C-alpha positions in Angstrom: 0.1 0.0 0.2 2.6 2.6 1.1 4.6 1.7 -2.4 1.5 2.0 -4.2 1.0 5.8 -2.6 4.8 6.5 -3.5 4.5 5.4 -6.9 1.4 7.6 -7.4 2.8 10.2 -6.1 5.9 10.2 -7.7 4.1 10.2 -11.1 2.1 13.0 -10.3 5.6 15.3 -9.5 6.6 14.1 -12.8 3.6 15.1 -14.3 3.7 18.7 -12.6 7.1 19.0 -13.6 8.1 20.6 -10.2 10.4 19.1 -7.5 9.6 19.0 -3.7 12.4 18.6 -1.1 12.3 15.4 0.9 11.1 16.6 4.3 8.1 18.3 2.2 7.4 14.8 1.2 7.9 12.8 4.6 5.8 15.8 6.1 2.8 14.4 3.7 3.5 11.0 4.5 3.0 11.2 7.9 0.2 13.6 8.0 -1.5 10.9 6.1 -0.7 8.8 8.9 2.3 6.6 7.6 4.7 5.5 10.6 8.4 6.5 10.2 9.1 2.9 11.0 7.7 2.0 7.5 10.0 3.7 5.9 13.2 2.8 6.8 14.6 0.4 4.6 15.1 -3.4 4.8 18.0 -5.0 4.6 18.3 -7.2 1.4 17.7 -10.5 1.9 14.1 -9.3 3.6 13.8 -7.5 0.3 13.8 -10.3 -1.7 11.6 -12.3 0.7 8.7 -9.7 0.6 9.7 -9.3 -3.1 9.0 -13.0 -4.0 6.4 -13.5 -1.7 4.5 -10.5 -3.5 5.4 -11.7 -6.9 4.1 -15.1 -6.4 1.0 -13.4 -4.9 0.7 -11.7 -8.0 0.8 -14.6 -10.5 -1.9 -16.2 -8.4 -4.3 -13.4 -8.9 -3.4 -13.2 -12.4 -3.7 -16.9 -12.7 -7.4 -16.8 -11.0 -8.4 -14.0 -13.1 -7.3 -15.9 -16.6 -9.1 -18.9 -15.9 -11.5 -20.4 -17.8 -15.0 -19.7 -16.1 
């Protein structure tokens, strides 16, 4: 969910052709209820584990959507 928000936020910034300071972005995220702990990076192994889990769930979701009814 946080990644989706960040993706959409960055997309909007690019479309508006303007830059904001990191502190402003951080303040907006905190204002939306994002916890500072959620913004700390994971170690490499945990990132790979999370990525693989998300890819597996996405694959399952897509395979359910494309099965004949």
